[in-house]
C-alpha positions in Angstrom: -3.8 33.5 -32.3 -2.4 30.3 -33.7 -0.4 32.1 -36.4 2.8 33.4 -37.2 3.7 36.5 -38.6 5.5 36.2 -42.2 5.7 40.0 -43.1 4.5 43.5 -42.5 5.5 47.3 -42.0 5.6 46.8 -37.9 8.4 45.3 -36.0 7.9 41.8 -34.8 10.1 39.9 -32.8 10.8 36.3 -31.3 10.7 37.7 -27.6 7.5 39.9 -28.5 5.3 38.5 -31.4 2.2 40.4 -30.3 4.0 44.0 -30.5 2.1 45.1 -33.6 -1.0 44.9 -31.7 -0.2 47.7 -29.5 1.6 49.4 -32.7 -2.1 49.4 -34.0 -3.4 50.4 -30.6 -1.0 53.4 -31.0 -1.8 54.4 -34.5 -5.4 54.4 -34.1 -5.3 56.7 -30.8 -3.9 59.8 -33.4 -7.5 59.9 -35.2 -10.5 59.1 -33.0 -13.0 59.8 -35.8 -12.1 56.7 -37.6 -14.7 54.3 -36.2 -13.0 51.1 -37.7 -9.6 51.5 -37.9 -8.8 47.9 -38.6 -9.2 46.6 -42.3 -8.7 42.6 -42.4 -8.4 40.5 -45.7 -8.0 36.4 -45.9 -5.9 35.5 -49.0 -6.6 31.6 -49.7 -5.1 29.6 -52.9 -7.6 27.8 -54.8 -8.1 23.8 -54.5 -5.6 22.6 -56.5 -2.6 24.7 -56.1 0.6 24.2 -54.8 2.0 25.0 -51.2 3.6 28.1 -51.2 6.2 28.8 -49.2 6.7 31.6 -46.2 8.8 33.7 -49.0 6.4 33.5 -51.7 3.4 34.6 -49.2 5.5 37.4 -48.0 5.8 38.6 -51.8 2.1 38.2 -52.1 1.3 40.2 -48.9 3.6 42.9 -50.1 2.3 43.2 -53.6 -1.3 44.0 -52.2 0.2 46.3 -49.7 1.6 48.3 -52.7 -1.3 47.7 -55.2 -4.0 48.5 -52.6 -1.7 51.5 -51.5 -1.4 50.9 -47.6 2.2 49.8 -47.8 3.4 52.9 -45.6 0.2 52.3 -43.0 0.7 49.8 -40.3 0.3 46.4 -41.3 1.4 42.5 -41.0 0.2 39.4 -42.9 -0.5 36.0 -40.4 -0.1 32.6 -41.9 -2.3 30.3 -40.0 -2.1 27.5 -42.6 -0.8 25.7 -45.6 -3.3 27.5 -48.0 -4.1 31.1 -46.9 -2.7 33.8 -45.0 -4.3 36.9 -43.1 -3.8 40.5 -43.9 -4.5 42.9 -40.9 -3.8 46.8 -41.9 -4.4 50.0 -39.6 -6.3 52.4 -41.7 -4.8 55.2 -39.3 -1.0 55.4 -39.5 1.1 57.2 -36.8 0.6 60.8 -38.1 -3.1 60.1 -38.1 -3.3 60.3 -41.9 -6.2 57.5 -43.3 -6.3 55.3 -45.8 -9.4 55.2 -48.1 -10.6 51.8 -48.6 -13.4 52.2 -50.6 -14.1 49.9 -53.5 -11.5 47.8 -51.7 -13.6 44.7 -52.5 -13.1 45.4 -56.6 -9.9 46.0 -56.2 -8.2 43.6 -54.5 -9.6 40.8 -57.2 -7.8 42.7 -59.6 -5.0 42.2 -57.8 -5.6 38.6 -57.0 -5.6 38.4 -61.1 -2.3 39.5 -60.9 -0.8 37.5 -58.7 -2.3 34.4 -59.8 -0.6 35.1 -63.0 2.9 35.9 -61.5 3.2 33.2 -59.5 1.7 30.3 -61.7 -1.7 29.8 -59.7 -4.7 29.2 -60.5 -6.9 32.1 -62.6 -10.2 31.9 -60.7 -13.2 33.6 -62.0 -13.7 37.3 -60.7 -16.7 37.4 -58.4 -17.5 41.2 -59.2 -18.7 41.9 -62.4 -19.9 38.0 -63.3 -17.9 37.5 -66.4 -19.8 33.8 -66.8 -22.8 34.8 -69.0 -25.9 33.4 -66.9 -28.4 31.0 -68.0 -31.4 32.6 -69.8 -35.3 32.3 -68.0 -36.0 29.8 -70.8 -33.1 27.4 -70.0 -33.6 28.0 -66.6 -37.3 26.6 -66.6 -36.0 23.6 -68.9 -33.5 23.2 -66.3 -36.6 22.5 -63.9 -38.7 20.6 -66.2 -36.2 18.0 -66.8 -34.1 18.0 -63.7 -31.1 18.4 -66.1 -28.2 21.1 -65.4 -28.5 24.0 -68.1 -25.8 23.3 -70.7 -24.5 27.0 -70.2 -23.8 25.9 -66.7 -22.2 22.7 -67.3 -20.0 23.8 -70.3 -18.8 26.8 -68.5 -17.0 24.3 -65.5 -16.0 22.0 -67.8 -14.4 24.1 -70.4 -12.9 26.6 -67.7 -11.1 23.6 -65.9 -10.0 22.0 -69.4 -8.5 25.6 -70.4 -6.9 25.6 -66.9 -5.4 22.0 -67.3 -4.3 22.8 -70.5 -2.4 26.1 -70.1 0.7 26.6 -71.9 0.1 23.2 -73.9 -1.6 24.2 -77.0 -5.2 23.5 -78.6 -4.2 20.0 -78.7 -3.8 19.8 -75.1 -7.3 21.1 -74.3 -9.4 19.1 -76.6 -7.7 16.1 -75.3 -8.4 17.5 -71.7 -12.2 18.1 -73.0 -12.3 14.8 -74.6 -11.0 13.0 -71.2 -12.9 15.2 -68.7 -14.5 12.5 -66.2 -17.9 14.6 -65.7 -19.7 14.0 -68.7 -18.8 13.8 -72.5 -18.4 17.1 -74.1 -18.8 17.8 -78.1 -16.4 20.3 -79.4 -16.5 22.1 -83.0 -13.3 24.5 -84.2 -14.8 27.8 -85.5 -12.6 28.4 -88.7 -13.5 31.1 -91.2 -13.3 30.6 -95.1 -9.7 31.8 -94.8 -8.7 29.4 -92.5 -8.2 31.7 -89.9 -9.3 30.3 -86.5 -12.0 32.1 -84.7 -12.6 29.8 -81.1 -14.5 26.8 -80.3 -18.4 25.7 -80.2 -19.4 23.0 -77.7 -22.6 20.9 -77.2 -23.5 18.5 -74.0 -25.3 15.1 -75.6 -29.1 15.7 -75.3 -29.3 19.2 -75.7 -31.1 19.9 -79.3 -33.7 22.0 -80.4 -37.2 21.5 -81.6 -36.0 19.6 -84.9 -33.3 17.6 -83.2 -30.2 19.5 -84.2 -27.6 19.8 -81.7 -27.4 23.1 -79.8 -24.0 24.6 -80.4 -22.8 27.0 -77.7 -20.0 29.4 -78.7 -17.4 29.6 -76.3 -17.6 33.3 -75.7 -21.4 33.1 -74.5 -20.1 30.6 -71.6 -17.4 33.1 -70.4 -15.7 36.0 -71.4 -12.6 34.4 -70.8 -13.2 31.9 -73.0 -13.3 34.0 -76.4 -10.6 32.9 -78.7 -8.7 36.3 -78.2 -8.3 35.3 -74.1 -8.2 31.7 -74.5 -5.4 31.6 -77.1 -3.2 33.4 -74.9 -4.1 31.0 -72.3 -3.0 27.7 -74.2 -0.1 29.7 -76.0 1.3 31.4 -73.4 4.3 30.0 -70.6 3.2 26.5 -69.3 2.4 27.2 -65.0 5.2 25.5 -63.1 2.6 23.3 -60.9 5.4 21.1 -59.1 4.5 18.5 -56.6 6.0 19.0 -52.8 8.9 17.0 -51.8 7.6 14.8 -49.1 5.0 14.0 -52.1 7.4 12.8 -54.3 10.8 11.8 -52.3 14.1 11.9 -54.5 15.3 8.7 -55.0 19.1 7.1 -54.0 21.7 8.6 -56.5 18.7 10.3 -58.7 19.7 13.3 -60.6 18.1 16.6 -59.5 16.8 17.2 -63.0 15.1 13.6 -63.1 13.9 14.3 -59.8 12.3 17.6 -60.4 11.0 16.3 -63.5 9.1 13.6 -61.7 7.7 16.2 -59.3 6.3 18.5 -62.4 4.8 15.5 -63.7 3.3 14.6 -60.1 2.1 17.7 -59.6 0.4 18.2 -63.2 -1.5 15.0 -62.2 -2.3 16.5 -58.6 -3.6 20.1 -60.1 -5.4 18.3 -63.0 -7.2 15.3 -60.1 -8.0 18.5 -57.9 -9.3 20.9 -60.9 -12.1 18.0 -62.0 -13.3 17.4 -58.7 -13.6 21.0 -58.3 -15.9 21.5 -61.5 -17.2 18.3 -60.7 -18.7 20.1 -57.2 -19.6 22.9 -58.8 -21.9 21.3 -61.2 -22.8 18.9 -58.5 -24.4 22.4 -56.3 -26.0 23.4 -59.0 -27.7 20.0 -60.0 -28.8 20.1 -56.4 -30.4 23.8 -56.6 -32.2 22.8 -59.6 -33.7 19.2 -57.8 -34.6 21.7 -55.0 -36.4 24.2 -57.1 -38.0 21.6 -59.1 -39.5 20.1 -56.0 -40.6 23.1 -54.6 -41.9 24.0 -57.9 -44.1 21.0 -58.2 -45.5 21.6 -54.8 -46.1 25.4 -55.4 -48.1 24.5 -58.4 -50.2 21.8 -56.5 -50.9 24.7 -54.0 -51.6 27.2 -56.6 -54.0 24.8 -58.1 -55.5 24.3 -55.3 -56.1 27.9 -54.4 -57.2 28.9 -57.9 -60.0 26.5 -57.4 -60.8 27.7 -54.0 -60.6 31.0 -55.3 -63.3 30.5 -58.4 -65.5 28.5 -55.9 -65.5 31.9 -53.5 -65.9 33.8 -56.6 -69.2 32.3 -57.6 -70.6 32.4 -54.0 -70.0 36.0 -53.6 -71.2 36.5 -56.9 -74.5 34.9 -56.2 -75.1 36.6 -52.8 -74.3 40.0 -54.5 -76.9 39.3 -57.5 -79.4 38.3 -54.7 -78.9 41.4 -52.9 -78.7 43.8 -55.4 -82.6 42.2 -56.7 -83.6 42.5 -53.0 -82.7 46.5 -53.3 -84.8 49.4 -54.0 -84.0 51.1 -57.4 -82.9 54.4 -57.3 -84.4 57.2 -58.6 -82.7 58.5 -61.8 -82.3 62.0 -60.8 -80.0 60.7 -57.8 -78.3 58.3 -60.4 -77.3 61.6 -62.7 -76.6 63.8 -59.7 -74.0 61.3 -58.5 -72.6 60.7 -61.8 -72.6 64.6 -62.5 -70.4 64.4 -58.9 -67.6 62.0 -60.0 -67.3 63.7 -63.2 -66.3 67.1 -61.8 -62.6 68.2 -61.8 -60.9 68.8 -59.0 -59.6 72.8 -58.5 -55.7 73.6 -59.3 -55.7 74.0 -55.4 -56.6 70.7 -54.7 -54.4 68.9 -57.4 -51.5 70.9 -55.7 -52.5 69.8 -52.3 -52.9 66.2 -53.5 -49.6 65.8 -55.5 -47.6 67.4 -52.6 -48.9 65.5 -49.9 -48.5 62.3 -51.9 -44.7 63.2 -53.1 -44.3 64.0 -49.4 -45.4 60.2 -48.3 -43.4 58.9 -51.0 -39.7 60.6 -49.5 -41.0 59.8 -45.8 -41.2 56.0 -47.4 -37.9 56.3 -48.9 -36.3 57.9 -46.1 -37.6 55.1 -43.9 -36.0 52.4 -46.1 -32.6 54.8 -46.3 -32.3 54.8 -42.8 -32.1 50.9 -42.2 -28.5 51.3 -43.6 -25.4 52.4 -41.8 -23.0 54.6 -43.7 -19.6 53.3 -43.0 -16.6 56.1 -42.4 -14.6 54.4 -45.3 -17.6 55.1 -47.9 -20.4 53.0 -48.8 -23.8 51.4 -46.8 -24.3 48.2 -44.8 -27.1 46.6 -43.2 -27.5 43.4 -41.6 -30.3 40.8 -41.2 -31.2 40.0 -37.5 -31.0 36.5 -36.7 -29.1 35.4 -40.0 -26.3 34.9 -41.6 -26.5 38.1 -44.2 -24.8 41.3 -44.5 -25.9 43.7 -47.3 -23.3 46.0 -48.5 -23.9 49.3 -50.9 -20.7 51.4 -52.6 -21.1 54.6 -53.4 -20.8 54.3 -57.3 -24.1 51.6 -56.8 -22.5 48.1 -56.6 -23.7 46.2 -54.1 -23.2 42.4 -52.7 -24.6 40.2 -50.0 -22.2 38.1 -48.1 -22.0 36.2 -45.0 -21.4 37.6 -41.5 -19.2 34.8 -40.5 -17.3 34.6 -43.3 -16.8 37.7 -45.4 -15.4 35.5 -48.5 -18.5 33.9 -49.1 -20.8 36.0 -51.6 -24.2 35.1 -52.0 -25.1 37.9 -54.6 -23.7 41.0 -56.2 -24.8 43.2 -58.7 -24.7 46.7 -59.9 -27.4 50.2 -60.1 -27.2 53.3 -61.5 -27.6 55.2 -57.8 -27.1 54.2 -54.1 -30.8 54.5 -53.4 -31.4 52.0 -56.6 -28.5 49.9 -55.4 -30.0 49.5 -52.1 -33.4 48.6 -53.0 -31.7 46.1 -55.5 -29.9 44.4 -53.2 -32.8 44.5 -50.4 -34.9 42.6 -53.1 -32.0 40.2 -53.9 -31.8 39.5 -50.2 -35.2 39.0 -49.3 -35.4 36.4 -52.7 -32.4 34.8 -50.7 -34.2 34.7 -47.4 -37.3 33.3 -49.1 -35.4 30.5 -51.0 -33.8 29.7 -47.7 -37.3 29.1 -46.0 -38.5 27.2 -49.3 -35.2 24.7 -48.4 -35.5 24.3 -44.8 -36.4 20.5 -43.9 -40.2 20.5 -42.3 -38.2 19.2 -39.1 -36.5 22.2 -38.8 -39.3 25.0 -39.2 -39.8 25.9 -35.9 -41.8 28.5 -34.3 -38.6 30.8 -34.0 -36.9 30.2 -37.1 -40.6 31.0 -38.6 -40.7 34.4 -36.7 -37.1 35.2 -37.7 -38.4 34.8 -41.5 -41.1 36.8 -41.2 -39.3 39.8 -39.5 -36.6 39.7 -42.4 -38.8 39.5 -45.0 -40.8 42.2 -43.4 -37.7 44.3 -42.9 -36.5 43.6 -46.8 -39.8 44.7 -48.0 -39.9 48.3 -49.5 -42.2 50.7 -47.1 -45.1 51.4 -48.6 -45.9 55.3 -49.0 -49.1 56.4 -46.7 -52.5 56.5 -48.2 -53.4 60.3 -48.9 -56.2 60.5 -49.4 -58.1 62.0 -52.3 -60.0 65.7 -52.0 -63.4 66.1 -52.3 -65.1 67.5 -55.3 -66.9 70.6 -55.2 -70.1 70.8 -54.1 -72.9 70.4 -56.6 -76.8 71.3 -55.8 -78.6 68.7 -53.9 -81.1 67.1 -55.6 -84.6 66.3 -53.8 -85.5 63.1 -53.5 -88.4 61.4 -55.4 -91.1 59.4 -54.4 -90.4 55.7 -55.0 -92.5 54.2 -57.7 -94.2 50.8 -57.9 -94.4 48.1 -60.6 -98.3 48.8 -60.2 -98.0 52.7 -60.7 -99.8 54.4 -64.1 -98.3 57.6 -65.4 -100.6 59.8 -66.9 -99.6 62.9 -68.9 -101.9 65.4 -67.6 -102.4 64.7 -63.9 -99.3 63.0 -62.7 -98.5 59.7 -61.1 -101.4 58.0 -59.3 -102.6 54.4 -58.5 
C-alpha cells in the first residue's frame, strides 16, 4: 500500500502490481506446517546519508537476498519513501522448501555494514554486540550525582562523528573535525611510542579530573572497538566516501562545466553530511543527558523515601523490642528439663530416607517453577522463542544460541536492550530481568498526572509476570521421635530446696 515495487523475484506488472501477494499465498500453501510464512524487514538510511536512487536500493535488496540466502524464494522490495525500503519474503518457495531465518537479526546487521561500505553510506554502530564500551558503575553514579553526561558516553558520540566526517581525509582532518565540533571542547592527545610509531589517540573532556586534579584521559579503544588505531587508521586513510548533494539542492549554473558543478555538489554534500552528523551526535548526547536528569530526580526522591522508611522501621523495631521484652518478663520460666529435651530434639539428625525425600520434593518444586516460567515463552517455527508483554509496547526474543533482545511491537527496528547468555534458559531469565527493569524505569519516568489506576494495574501485572516464579515451600521433615520428659512443678522465688527431703515451702 502506497509504495512501489523496485526489485524482487516474482513478476510484477503495471496492470497488476499486487500479483506478488497471490504468489506469496500460493507458495505458502505448499507447506501448511509453517505457521509464519512471511518474513519482513525494513532498511533505512542513517540521518545525513545521501538520497539513493531506485537502482541503488534495488542493488542493496539483491545483495541482502543473496547474503541472507532467500534469493530463490519469492521476495519483493517496496520503496515507500526517500530514505527506506521494505523487504517482504516468502519463507516457503513453490516446492514447499522453507528458508531457515534463524539469527536473522544478527546476519542482516553484518550485511548492512557491507552495503554501507559499498555505497559510501554512514557505518552505524551494530546493535548486536554493543561495540561501545559501557560506562562503569562508578561513572554512572558520578553522572547521577553531578548531573553531567559520563565522559565515556559523550566522547564516544563526538569522536565517532568526527571519524565519519573525516573518513578518507587523514588524521589532520580528524583532529580538525574534533576541534570544530559544535557540542563541546575535546582535548586530544596522540599516543606515540618511543620509536615514533603512532599507536592511537586519547581524549578528555574539560572538568573530568581525578582526585589529584589531573585530567582523566580515555584511550580511543576504550570508547569503541572501531576507534582503535588499527581500525581508525583504515577509515582515515582509506577511500573518501562520495557524498554528493542532490541536483535540486545545487542547481547547475548556465554554461557551467559538469566537473565544476559536480565539485560544488560534493562540497555541498560534505557540508550537509557534516551538519547532519553533528546534529545526530548532539541528539544522542542530549538523550543520555535527559536520562541522567531523570535518574537524578528519581534518585533524590527515592533517597528521601528510603530515609523516611528507615526512620519508621527503626521506630517500629524499638517498639516491637520493648513489647517483646515485656511479654517475655511476664511469661513463666520453662523447666530446665524441657529446655534440654527441646534442644536435643533440634539437634537430632534426619534419617537418609528423610534427606532423600526432602531433596526430591525440593528439586520437583524448582523444576515446576522453571517449567512455569518456560511456558510463558512461545517457540518460533524458524527457531528461537518470543514473549510479549500484555498492554505494553515490548516484545522479548531469545535465539537458540542464547542471544536475547527486547524490541518494540510496533517498530521492530527499535531495540530497548540486548545481550547474550550461555543457554536458552539463562537468556530467557536475563531478558525477563532486563524487561522488568525497563518496565519499572518506565513507571518512574511517567508523569504523576498520567499515572492512572489502569496504567498502574498494567504495570503491576507486567512486573508480576516478569518476576521469576518462586518454588513452592517444601516442609522440612519431622525429627525422629524422642522420649517424653514429664512436666515438672513450677518453682517460685521463695521456694527452698533441701538436699535431704526435697523442695518445700
